Every structure is written in C-alpha cells, then in structure tokens.
N, C-alpha and C positions, 0 to 999 in steps of 0.2 A: 528426436531426443527420447531416450528411454526413461520412463517414470516408474517409481516404486510406490507402493501403497503405504500410507502412514495412518492406519485405521484408528488407533487409540486416541491420538490428539484430536482428530476430526470428530469422532464420536463424543468425546468429552466436551468439545466446544458447542456442538449442537444440542447437548443436554442443558446448557446454560440458558438463562433468561436474558436474552440480549437481542438487539435489532439485527445484527449480522454476525453469525458465528465466525465467519472468515475474518472479519475485522478483529474480533477478540483473539483469534489465533495470531494474526499479524502483530498485534500489540504485545502479546506475550513473547513472541519470537524477537521482536525489536528490543524488548527489555532484556532478554537473555543475551542478545548480541552486544548490547551496551555494557552489560556486566562483564561479559567475556573479554571484550577489548580492553576494559579498564582494570582487569585483573592481571594475571601473569602472561596473558596472550600477547600483549604488546611487546614482550621480549623475544617472541618466537620469530625466527628469520622469515618464515613463509607469510606470517601476518604482516610484518613490517614491509615486506616487499610489496604486498597489495596496497597497504595504506599509504606508502610513499608515493605510489603511482596515482591512486585515485583521490586520496583525501576524503572529505566528508561534505555533505550538504549542510545548509544552514540549520535545519531542524536537528540533525544529529550532532553538529558541533555544540548547539545549545544544550541538548540533553546530556552530552558528556560533560560539559562545563558544570552543569547543575549537580552531577554526581560527586563533584568535589575531589576527584582523584587528579589533582593538578600535575603530579609527576608523570603519570601515565599519559595524560593528554599532552603535556609539554614534550615528552620524548617522541611521541608519534608526530606531533605538529612540527617539531624541529627537523626531523629527517624528511618529512613531506615537503617542507619549505626548501630544503636543499635541492630536492628533485625538481620542484616547481621553478626555482630560480634558474636552473640550467635550461629548462624548457622555455622560460620567458626570455632569456638572453637571446635565444635563437629567434623567437617570434617577434619580439620588440626590436630586435636588431635589423629587421628587414625594412629599413627606412626608405621612404620615397617610392614604395611599391604601390602601384595603382591596382584597383580591383579589376578583374578580368571583364571585358565587355560581354563575354559569353558566360552567363551565371553558372558557377560551380564547375566549369570545364576549362581546361587548358588546351593548348594547341594539339596535344597528343590525344585528347579525348578523355584522359584520366581525370577523375574527380579531384578538385583542388579546393580545400577549405580556406576561407579567408582568415586573416589574423584575428578579427573579432570572434569568429566562430570557433577558432582553436582555443581562445581564452575562455569563451563561454562553455565549451566542452569540459574544460578543467573545472570550472565552477560547478557544473551540473553533476560531475562524477562523485560517487559516494560508495565506499566499501560496504556500509551497512545496508544501503538501498539495494546494492547488487545481491547481497546475501538474502535479503528479504524477498526479492523477486524470484530467485531460484526456489526458495522454500515454499512460497505461496503458490507457485505453479504446481509443485508437488502436492500440496494440500488441496488445490482445486481439482487436480486429477483424481485424488482419492474421493473427493466429494461427488464428482461425476459418477465414478464407478459404484460407490455405495448407493447413490440414488437409483441406479439401475438394478443393482443386485440384491438389495435388502429392503423388504417392505417396511420394517420398523424405522429404518433411516429415512425412507421416502416420506413417512408420516411426519418425522421431525423436520425434514426439509420444508414440507408444506406448511407446518405450524409456524415456522420462522418466516414464512413469506419469501423463501429462497435466500437472497442475499442483497446487499446494497448495490447501487448501480455500478460502481467500479468493479466489484467482484462478480457481478452478473456478466460484465464484459469478459472478465477473465475465465469464468466458467464456460461461456460460449466459445471462447478461443480454444480451450482445452477439449471441449466436445468436438469441435471441428477438426482438431489435430489428431485426436486419438480414437474416436468412435467409428464404428462401421456405418455403412449406409442404412442398415436396419436399425441400429441403436440410436443414432443421432436424432431422428424425429421424436422418439419416445422421451429422451431427456429434454429436448427443446420444448416439447409440449408441457412437461412438468415445470420447467423453469418459467415459461411464459405465464401459466396460470398462477403459479405461486407469487412471482414478482408483481405482476399486474394486480392480482387480488389484494396484496398488501398495500401497494401504492394507492389503490382506489380507497381503501380504508383510511389511509393517512390524509388523502385529499378531503374526504368527508369530515374527518376530525378537525382539520385546519379550518374548514368552513365554519364548523360549530364554534371553534375558538374565536374567530373573528366576530361572530354574532354576539358574543358576550359583551362587546363594546357598544352594542346598539342599546340605546336608552330604553327601548321597549322590552328588553330582556333583563332589566335591572332586577337584582335579587335572585336570579336563577344561577345556581352554582354550576360551573362547568364540570363535565365528566372528567375522570382521570385521563381518559384517552385524549380528550380535547385539550386539557391543560398541558399535556406533554407533547402535543402534536408538532410544534415548531421544532423542538429538539429531534423528534423522530424523523421529521421530513428532512432536516439538514443531514442527519446521519445516514439516511437512506440515499440521498442524492449524491453525497460527496464521500461516503465512507465515514467511519467514526471520527468526528472532529469536535464534538461538543459534549459536555456533561459527563456522566459516569461512563458512558460507552467509550469515550476517548481517553480515559484516565489510565496511566501506567500504574503498575503495582506500587504500593508505598515502599519507600526506602529510608534507611536510617543513617545514610552517609553524611 
C-alpha cells in the first residue's frame, strides 16, 4: 500500500499536552467523520452504498444518536436495514444445516463461514471504523517518517513517551511495512526507549498513589503525577478511554 505524508496534523497533535498524540488525532478524525455523515454526506450515493453494506458499531451508533440528527440517522439506518434483511433472509433461511466437521473448511477446501460468524461479521462492521483505520495508518506512517527525518519531532516524540500501547503496535506495524533494513532498527530503538521509559514512570506513580492509602502516610499529599496515575495508566494501556484524553470536542446539537 502506498502512503502519503500528512505532516501538519501530526505535528499539531505532538505539540499538544496529552498522553498519546495519535489518540488525539483519532478522536478528532472520529468527530469529523461523525459530523460529515450526519450532514449532507448521507444523501450522497457513494456514502449510502458504503453504510448500507457495513452499518456501524455500537460506539458509533451511540455517538450518532447523541448528535440528535434523527433524520440523517433514520435514513441511513433504514436503507442499511433493507440490505441487512436481504442478507439475513439467506443466512437464517439455511435451516437444518449442521456445522462442518472440519472447522472452517468445506469438501472443496474453500473457507466456509458459519452462520453465526456471518451474523457476527455484520455486527462488527462499521463504516466509521473503516475510515478511521485507513486514516490512522496514514498518520502512523507520517509519525514514523518524521521521527526518523526530523530532530525536532524526535524530541517531541520522546517527550510524549512515544504512544499508547495500541498505537505502539500500529507504529511497529508501519515500521515493518515501510522502512528499510537500515532505518527500522533506528526507529524501533527510539520507540522502545520512549514507550518503556514512560510506562516505567507511570508504574512508579501508580505505586506512589497506592501508598497514599497506607495509614503510615496519612497527611502526605500525593504528587500531581501520582494523583492522575490511574487515568494515565488506563489511557496508556488501552488508548484514550477515560478523562479528558477520551473526550470528543463539545457540540451544541
């Protein structure tokens, strides 16, 4: 796959005070996709073709519902349901069919999905998640390149402790996919030192936080780092999921 550099958004994200700049980029993109789908985009044939086929995951159905554009959501959901009903008529119409004794393979050797797996694949598909994945791979590629090519960005990368664990995996994936044999060790060394350094700091702060509950430390105020260590740990381990790090931009809908 060919990637293009998106330098300005990545630089702007790494200039912010946050646990993981890639999480901040992802949240901003997610917000933009939600707004776009619930504006005039849902009337465009290309958009409706995608959403009819994929639908949305639980998170994005919830976020679209909270935006209060009931008409846009109703129109997309209606035509998606029409597509879904046609698919389920075929899947649920296969009555009396037993699961193959050879898991996932039929007599011809071709992969054969079970009916529950086909339904679960429908549940798991999401147009917004698909768009986010493509965009975040592009941003991860840009991050990898900037970390190798620009000293000022490398310093920002180190100052942020690299990225959260999910985006660390994404950065490693892009490094393996796009870097030369000479460049890859350089980036991986930077990533390793940055990520592990920040995780060790958070581990120490978590320990300090737990010690505040020891009666022998009564009256000793926790440091700001220890006080916020639980939130920082969760956002590092799972991506931005709690607190201000996970908040979408405010809306007036």
